[in-house]
N, C-alpha and C positions, 0 to 999 in steps of 0.2 A: 877130701879135701884131695886129691889128687885126681878127682874132676872138675873141683874149680878150678886146680892151679889152669889146667886143663882150657876149660874155658877164657882165665885170662890171659894165655898163653895166642888165643885162634885170635880176640879182640883185638890185643899191641896187636897181630901183624899186621891187622885189616886197619887195624886207626894205621900203621903207619904208608900204608901202601894210598890211601884219600890224603894223608898230608903229601904228597910227592904230588897228586892236583895241587889241591888247595896254598899252598906254595907259589906254584905260576901270578898267580892273581899280586904275594905280599909285594913283590919287585916291583907290581905299578903304584905311582903316586900323581893323584887327581887332587878332584876342586866337586865341591854343591853350592850353586846358588842361586837364588831366588828373590822377592821381594815378599813385605809381610803387607797389608792391608787393611782399615776400618768398612767390615763387609756394608753397611752400612751408608756409608759417607764416602768411600772410596777412599779418605785421607791414607796416606803411607805413616803405618808406624811406627817410630823410633826406635831407639835401644829394644823391641823384642831377641826375648833369650830363644839360641836358635843351639840346640843338643844334637847329636849326632851316635849315638850310643850303635854297637855290633847286634846284626838280630840274631846272631846264634844265640851271644848268652847278659844281651842288653849289657850290657861292659860301658862307659862315659867314654870316650875315644875322643873327640873334643870337643868345641861348640867356638861360641861367637856370640855377638851380637846385632841387628841393622841401623842403617845409616839411618840419614836426617829426613831419606827418599824412602825409603821401608828397606832398601835394598843392602842383599848380605850377600855375604864371600868364603866360606869357610875352606880355604885351603888347606895342601899336605895331608890330602885325605889318603893312604897306604888302599888296593884294590880292594877290593873285598864288597860284601854284602850290607849296606845299614835301612837304620832305621833314621829320620828326623823328628826331632819333636818341636814343634814353634808354638813357646808361649808368649803372656802379654797380662801381666794384673788385672781381671777384673774382665778379661774377657777369654771362652772357650780357646781352649788349648787346637793344635794340629796335627796329630801324625800320622807321616807319608810313610809307608814299610815298603821297605825290597829297593832303598836304593843300590842301586849297581856301579862301582870305579870297573874300568876293563881296563883290558891294553887296547881296547877299539876304543871306549867309550871313555878316556879318563877326566873329562869336566861333565857336570852333569847339572841342568838346570832342573830344578824341580819346578819353574814357573810360578805366578806366583799365588800367596796362598793369602788367602780375605777371610778373620775371624772380629765373625760374632760378639756382643758384649752375650758375658752369662747370663742363664734364664736357668744356672743351677746353682749349688754346688761349687767349688773349686773342683773341674774335672782332673785336674790333672797338679801334685803338689811341685816345688821345681826344687829338685835334690841337684845338688852341683859333682854330688859324685860319681851319680846312676841316677841310672831311673825308677819313680818315683815305689817308696815302698805302701804308702797309703794314697790312694786319691775319693774325691766325696760327689758321690750324686747327690740329687732330688731328697731319696728317697732312702741310701744307704749307704755306707763306706766300705772300699771294695781295697785287701792287705797285697798285695805283691806278697807271695813268702820265699819263691824261689833264690831272691837274699838270703833268707835266711839260712845259716849251715846249722839246722835244726834238721832242715827239709835237706839237707841227704843222708839221713838218717833215720830213722822212729818210727813213726807213724804219726795219725790227724790229730791224736789224743796230744802231741806233743807240738805241733804246729798252733794252735788255739792254746798254747797257756801265753802264748807268745801273742798275743789277741787280745789289742787296744779291749776294753769292757764286757770281755772274756771270760770267764776265770773256768778253769776246771782245778775241784780238790784232789785234795791224796786217793779216793778208794774211785776217780776218774768220772766223777757228775757234774755238768759242763752247765752251766748259767751265767745270765746274761743282765750285770746290771745283780748279781744278784738273785735270783729268779731261774729254776731251774725248765721250769716248766715251758719248754720253746723246742721249735720246729726245726730240724735237721732234714736239708736237700740235700741231691746231687747233683749239680751242674741242672739245679731250679726243679729240677724232680722229687718225686718221695722218691724212695730202694726200700724195696720185701728187707732188706739186710738188718731195718729200724725197728723192726717189724719183734724183734727181742729187747737185747739186755745193750741199750745206745753205748756202754760204756767197755763192753768186749768187743761192736762195729767197730768202736773212731779207732782201740787201738789193732785192733789187723789192716785198719789201713793205710797206706803203706805213705809216706813225707812223700819222697818221690812222684805219687802222682798228682800232686794236689800244685796245683798253680799258680790262684786265688782263692781268697777265702770271701767273702760277702754279709757282714753281718748287718742284719739291720733292726736295730731297734723299734721302729715303728713304723711297719707293713701299712703301706695304702690300700688298696679296694683292688692294682690286681694279682695280688699274692692272695692266696688262702690264708680264713682268719685264724686254723687253729693256732696256737700260739702265743701264751700269754705274754708270754717276758721276750717275742721278737724271734726273730730266722733268721739260723746260719745256714749260710748255700756251700757247698765247697763246688771250686771250680774245677775239672780234674786237666792237665794236661793239652792242649791241641794242636796240631800239626799245625804249623808256622812256620811261611818262607817256600822255595819251592828247595828238591835233589834232598837230599836224605841224611837223617843224622840218628845216632844210639849215642847209648850210652849201661854201662854195667858199675855198679858197685857193690862193693864185700862191706858188711861193719861185722866187729867182733866187741863184744862187753864181756864184762865181769859178770861169773856168775849165771855159763850156761845162753848166751846171751845172742842171739845171730840175727841179720840180715839181710840175704840175697835181693838187688833192685837190674833187673836187667830193661832196654829196652829203646827199642827201631820204630823210624819212621820215615814216609817218603812220601812226597809232594809233588806234582806234579800239575800242564794248566789244566787238566780233564779230571782227575780222583786223587784222593790222598786215603794212604792206609798209615795205617800205626798197631803196634804189639808190644804189650808189656807184661810183667810177671815179676812178684815178686815169693820169695819168701822168708817168714818169717818168726824162730822161734826164743823165744821169751818166756823168763821164771822169775818167778819174785815168790816171796814168805812177806808176814809177820806175824807184828803179835796185837795182842787185845786183855783189856779189862775194866771189869766191867762191876759193878756196885748196883743194891737194887734192895731197897728199905718194903718192904711189904706191910701197909699202915693196916688192916684186919685180920690179920692171925699173927699173934702171939708165939708159936712153934715153928713156926717160917716165919719171923721174924726181920732177917738179913741176907743178901744170896749175896757170894762174893766169887767171881769168874777170872781166870786167865786163857788162854786160846797161844795156840800159836799157826799157825796155816802156810800151807805149802802151792803154788802153785805153778802150773806148768800150760804152758799154750805154744799148737805148734797149726801154720796156717800154710795156704799160699791161697796167693791172686793174680788171678790173670782179665784183663784188659781188652779188648780189639776196636778199629775203627775203620770203617772206611767212607769217606764223602766224595761224592760224584755231583762236576758241574756242571748241568747242562747250560750255563752260561751262566758269565760273571754277577745277574740276578739272580739265579735262579739253582738251586741245588736241593741234593736230597744226603742224607745223611744216616747211619745205622751204625750203632753204632751196641754191644755186647761185655759183661763182668760176671766173671767167675770166681764163687771164694771156697773155698772147703776148707777146712778148719778142727781140731782138737782139744781139747780144753780138760785137763786134770787138778784136782782140787785136792789136796787133804788135809784137816783137819782137829786138833784135836783142841775140850775143853777142858777145863776140870769149878764143879761147882761147888761149891762147900754154903750148906744152910744151916744157919745157927739161929736159936732162941733169942728173946726182948731182951734174954739177960747173957747173951754171947756165948750161951754153950753148945755145944755140938750135938747139932742136932741129926741131920747125917751127907754125904759127899757122894758125889757122884763124879766118875767121866765117863765122856761124850769123845766119841771118834769119826767123825766122816768122809768116807772118801769119790768123790762124785766122779765120772767120768762123761766129757758130755764130747759131744760131736757135729759137724752141720755143712751144708751147704746152701751154697745159695747165687740164683742168676741172673742178671737183670739186662732186658732186653729196650733201644729203643731206637723206633722210626721217627725220622725229625726233615719235614719238609717246610724249604721258607723260599719263597719269589718273595723280591722286592719289583716295585711296577714301575712305571720310565719316570715317574714323578717325585723328588727327591724324600725320603724317610717316609714312604711309605711301603707298608709291605703285611706279611700272610707268612705266620711263621707257625705250623703244625705240629702236633707229637703225638705217636701214642707206645705209650709205656708199660711192658710186661715184669716184674718182679714175683721172683718165687725163692723164701724161705724151709731151709728144715732143721728143724734143732731138734735132739735126742740124745738124754740124761738118764744116768742112771744113777742113784747115791744109795751106797747103803751106811746106815746108824748101827753103832753096837756103846752101849749104855753098861758103864757097870756099877753094880757100889762100893762101897766101901763102910769101912768103917773108921771109931774112932783113931783108929794106928793107922790109919788107911792100908788094910788088907783091904782083898777082897770078901766082900760075901758068903761068894758065889762063884761055881767056875761057869754058871747056865749067864755072858750077858745078855741081855733083850740082843739083839738084832733085828732088822727091822729095818727093810729095803722101799726104795720112794724110784717108780720107772716113770720119766716124761717125753709124750713126746710131742713132737706140736707144728703146726707146718699153717705157712701163710703163704697169702694167692693177693696181688696187691699190679689191678688194671686203672689205669690212668688215662682221661685223651684229655686232650689241653686244643688249642686253635687261639692266636692269638691274632690282633689287627692292629698297623695303627695307620690314621690319613690323616695329614698336616691338610691342615683349613688355610694356613695360609701363616706368610714364615713364621710368625713367632704361639701360633696356636696348631691346636688336634687333638683329636679325638682319638680316644681308645678305645678299642673294647674286647673283649672273650670271653672264649667259653669251658667249662673244666667239668670231666666227672672223672669223681673217683671210685672204683668201687672193692672192696677190702673183705678176706675170709681167712678167720684163726681158728680154727682143729686145736685143738688141745686133750690133751689124754694124760690123767695121771692116773696110778696105778701104786698101792700102797700092799704088801707083803710082811708080813712077821715067821720067822724060825721060829718052828718049832721038833722041840729039841728032844720029844718022845718019837715021833715017828721018822726025825733027822729029814726034815724037808720045810719047803716054804708052803707059807697060808695064806689065801688069798686076806683082805682087809675090804673086806665087799664095802662098808660103810666109809670107808674113807676114802674111795678111788671116785675118781673129776673126770668127766669128761664133757667137755663145753665145746660145743660151736656158735664163733662170735658173725659180725653180719655189718658192714655198714655202706650204706653207698653216698656218696655227696653230692646232688647235683649244683651245678651252682654256675654264675654269670655274673658281670663287671664292664664299667662303663666312670670312664673317664675325661675328664676337662682338663685340658691345659694353657696360659694364655700369661702371653705378658703384655703391662704396659709401659714404658718408658724401662725403668730400671726394678718395677717391682713384675712379680709374679709370683702361679696358685696353680695348683692343681687339684680337681677337686671329682671326688671319686667312691662310686657306692657299688657293694657286690652284692647278692642275694644268693644264699645257699639251703638248700633241702637239704635236712640231718635225716638219715634210715635208719634206725637199728635197732638187727634184731640176735636177743641174746638166750642159746639155749644150754640149757641145764642134762645128762641124758640121765642123770640116777633119780631127780626127783619132778623129773619130768616136768618143770616150770619153766616156761619162755619169760621170754621180758623183752619185751621192746619198746621203741620208743622213735616218735615220729615229729621232727616241730624245722617251724620255716624261722629263719633270721636274716636283719638286715644289718649290713657293716660301713656305715660309712665311713671317707676320708677326706682328711685338708690340708693342700700344704700350702704357706705365705711364701715368702720369700722377699723379703729386698734390701738391694744394695742401698750405702748412702755413702757416695765414692763410689774410687778404682780397690782399696783397701778393706774396707767393714761390709758384715755383713748380720742379716739379724733373721733368722728364721722362728716360724709356728708351722706344728702340726699336730692333729688328732688325728685316731683309730680306734675302731672299736675292735675287740677281738674277742676269743672263745675260746677257751676251753675243756673240749671233750671229754667225759669218763674213759678211760680204755677200759679191756677186760679184766687186767688183774686187779683192777679198781676192782669191777663191778662184780665177777666173780664169787657168789655165797659160799661157799663153800671154804674149810678149815684148812689151811697148810699145814701140816703136822714135822716139817722136815725136823726143826725143836721141836723138844717138848714141853719146855718149859717156855718157847718167844715162836709162840703161835699168829699168825696170819690170816684174816679173812676180807672179802671183800668184801660192799656192797650195790646190792643189783637198786636201791635205791635213788640213790645217786643222780643230783643233776648235772650239767657241764657250768659251767665259770663265764660270764659277760667280765667286759672286762674296760674301761675306759681309758683310755690313754691320753696323756699330753705331754710337750714336749715342747719349750720356747730358746733358741740356741742364736748364739752371737758368734763370727767366727771374721777373724783376725788376718790380712793378711801382710806378710810384714819379706824385706827383701833372703831374709833367711831363714824363715822359720812361713808355719799354717800352725796357728792356735786355735780352738775352736772349747768354747764352751756350754752346758747347755743345763737347762733348770727341767726336768719332767717329772707328772706325777702322774701314777698308774693307779687306777681302784677297782674293785674285786668284790664282788654280792656275791653271795653265798659260795669264798671260794671252800676247796676240796682241803682237808686235812686230815694226815696221819689221828690217828685215835685210836690209843693205849691203856687200858681197864691191865688190875693184876687181881687175881684171886686166892681165897687162899687159902688156897696153897700152891699158891708160887708161884702160879703159869699168867704170862702175860700174853693180853692176847692186841694184836693190833690190830685196829679197821679203816676207814675211813667217811668221816663226815663233809654235809655241809654249813661249816660251822659258822657264823655271822658276819664282818665285810673284813677288807685286810684293806688298810693302803700302804703307796712305798711312793716312797717323793726322797729328791733329791737333788744334784747335783753332779757333774762331770765335765774336765776339764781335760784334754786331750790336746796337745803340745808335738809335732814333730821337726825336727828343723835341722838342719848343714851347718855348720859351724868353720869348717874347716872343704878342702877338697876330698878329704880322706877319713869325717868325721861325723859319724850324723845319729842323731837319737829318737827316739819315742816314746813320748809322758804320757802315762793314765791316772788319772788320779777320778776319784766319785767314792762320792759323802750321801749314803741317803740313810735316812726312817723307812722302818714296817712297823704298823702295828698295826697287831689283829687284836680282833675284838670280835668273842665265841661264848654263848654258853650249851652244855647239854642237860640243862633241865637240873644239872644236878651241882653243878661247878662253874664258877664264867672262868677262864681259859683267858683273860685279856691280854698283852704280854704286846713289850716299848721294846724299843728297841736303838742305838742311835749305833753304824757300824761304818768303816769305809774299806774301798781294799785301792790298790795305791801298788803301778805297776812300771816299773822302767824298760826300753830294749835299748843297750848302744854298741851299735856297730861303727868299727875300726878297720881301716885297709893298709895299710899301711905299704907306702910305696916299695918291692921291692923285698917285701919280708913276707906278712904273712894278716888276713884277715884274722881282727877278734871278738867275739860277741859276750855282749852281755847281761841277763835276764836277772830282772829281783820282780819279784811279787808279794804283796803283802796282802791276807785278807781279814778285815775285822771280823765279831761277832756278830751273828743272824742270828735272828728269831727264828720260832714257828711256835705254834698254838700251845704246844707244851712243854717251849723250852729253849734252850740258848746251846749255839756254837761254838763252842769256841777259836778268839786267835789262831790263822795257821803264818804261815811264810814258808819263799821258797828261794833259794839264789842258785844263776845256773851260770856257767857261764863255758864254751865254746873258741874252736882255734881253728885256720884252714889256710894252709901251702900251697896256692897252685905248684904245678911247671909243664916243662914243654909246651909254650904256649898257649894254656891251664886246658889242657889237652887232659893233663892229667893231676889229681889233689887227691890232698889226704887232712882230712879234720877230725878231731879229737874233742868232746863233747862232755861234761859232769854235769852228772844233773843234783841238785837240791847237795851240794859240794857238804853244808855245815847238816844237813840230819836235820831238819827243822819240821818237815811236813808231818806233823799228827793232829790227828780229831782229835780233839776233848767237847766232848756234846755233856750238857744236866739237862733230866726231863724229870719231871712228875703229873702226875693226878690223879682221877681217882684210885685210893689205894695207896699208889704209889709213891717214890721221888728214886731217882736215879742217875748213874755216872758212868761215861763212858766213854775207852781212850781208845782206841786203836788206832796203827801203825805198821803200812804198808815199807817196804825195803827202796823208798823212791833214791837210795844216794847212789847212783853208777856211776858209771865207764863207758864211752865206745867210741869205737876206734875207727874211722869207713876211709878204704881205700875204693875214687872215682872218674870209670876213665868215660871221658869222653869222644866219638869219632865221626867220619863223617864227612861230604862232599856238599855243607847248606848254602858255605861261600858262593858255588855255582850252582847258575842258575839259568833252567829253559824256561822261563816263563818275565824275561824283562817286557817291559814297554818301550815298543820307537817311534822313535825322535817326535813323531805324528801325531801320537797316543797325547805324546805329555805336555801338547800344542794345544788341545781340546779343551774347552771346557767344567764337563764334568772329572775328568780325571786329571783336573790342577784342585777339585775339592777336596781338601781332605776328610776321612773316617772320624767319628763323632771317638774322644778315648774310650769308648766304651770296648773297639775295638783294641786298645793295648793292653 
């Protein structure tokens, strides 16, 4: 705590010094002016919306509209650096960054802005109070999460809970529209962080490092075909604006939960530097109850179980970036991230077996002590070249990712009699030692070539190489020799390698109000899987084509209809393929299936977009067909031992509707509402029993943001998940209600926020399963109700810039052309 106070004091002192420099610009009052025209006809656009945001934190400062001749002038703008958003219904929006008002240049003319009719979904949604939370491109939705109060603290998991279409259950499992087979990327690239447990990884990524989240329900041919439900791309924060700035935040919560985040960024005309650090300590407790009926056994007919667990996580996350600009069109970027973590988990499970007449048979208590540690490093080198022809560019990236994970788990099983007395003083002791290494190399090159003002050609190459080494060793304790004895037959050492070269080609065009994008992706998959113990090698090689098609028809300036189709694949990973049995829990075994085939998915979506003065509303109908889906398959033997494996069973159809609304009712209140209703039909047969199942389900999500002037910011989030289905059972509904408050001080240099999660303690997982020889019911509850208090301080002179444009540059036609809102 002493070190924390010292760091805080230094940051405060440093910030006070920088505030003196920033104050000089605050005494200046100027204006921003220009013209807005239709790019095709040259006609002025009357009543186009002009919004002026602070470059530092995207806070809306002022705004206005254009006159009949397209002219606008925003007066009484205080000295400083701003970003200006120009939008008009039915047109692509324009975004001018780094507009500087100083004592030397008070009145800034940004020239003539030419807007073109939109060829994609709305680039920017008009939000009166602040920069848009959600924007839409042709094939993805982009969410600006910096305005989410949760981003002041917490993890990537907490951020995803508030994203429309995305679901995070009580165990941290992430899905899109109810489908958990998704692909998670960081800055558009796969990461070695996701080589193991995705849930734990997302908990280790600090929310403060995330700027945007892209949700791609139906990815085009540009994206790799892996991921049935779609892609989630986490965009980490980058340098914006010239000068330097930084932040320091400290969070504390109930039950031994703490966060510290710090970052500093520097940008000059030729280079940019960034450095971020995060420390996270997190404790989680929970309980579980289970009941299982073993239909093939009379003596071990019923099994009752209850359990308690306690988990503790400690992680450090360090990232750094360096960008060098040879020219404005030519840059080289190097980024690196390092994560080191350790996690401990203790669990006690009480089990009671009774016979068909509910008479005592046996009882035991199992205690598990798990100690896990690991580290990860990501390194990426990106080269970007923009040609003289507008829109023509070549981006190439080489990335390397390494992940190491070690775990030691000790299992103690003690048998008890009917009076709950130990049967002996020598409980069964078993030790499981797991070591894993993950290497991932990827190279990608994307080229865009405009053919005309309305058409372009995109092409790209990608190569993925992945190697996973996994060693599992089992030992049992021998009381006679007082030593650990290896169990050779249970040991499992495996070596998994895959490489996937791919290429794609996309052509997009526009004719009047009709736009289309057609693409084709080719991927060759080579998988080699070796199991050392039985000397078996498994290999699989196949070639696949993945077409995609996106259509858009505008109806007037306020309506748009869209249709898209894409083919996807879900390849079985090492966990699904490994034939060795996992004996971590003696009555709940797990085993992979090396004969699994990949899933192929055909996904279609029809959407409608309505633009209103105060809101944008989207409605979608979607259908997804999966042949030979990979399903969990559970059986129970006559001794009451459950075995879970994986099988390709039958077909699965998902279809439903989705509704998303983003609205600003006043200058201080905006909402985002998401509702999805879908049906899932699963049909399968294992040769003995049909596993046909069907259910209706829905999700509802509400996020409301209120910024009450001169008081505080308030955020309310609610989520409801209807029941979902698998081949052998149903997961019951659950819900969550969260609130957060934030108060700013000293011109938003200092802020205090309070986050309350699951305040009614309703996040409970209940699931019922049945299959050959068994029926079971299970309940799991994590300690999801918590409170976090965060103190954040921001410093820097980002209002001062050495890279402002000269007057002569603004008069140049190329300088007047605004970047697309992808730069936003």
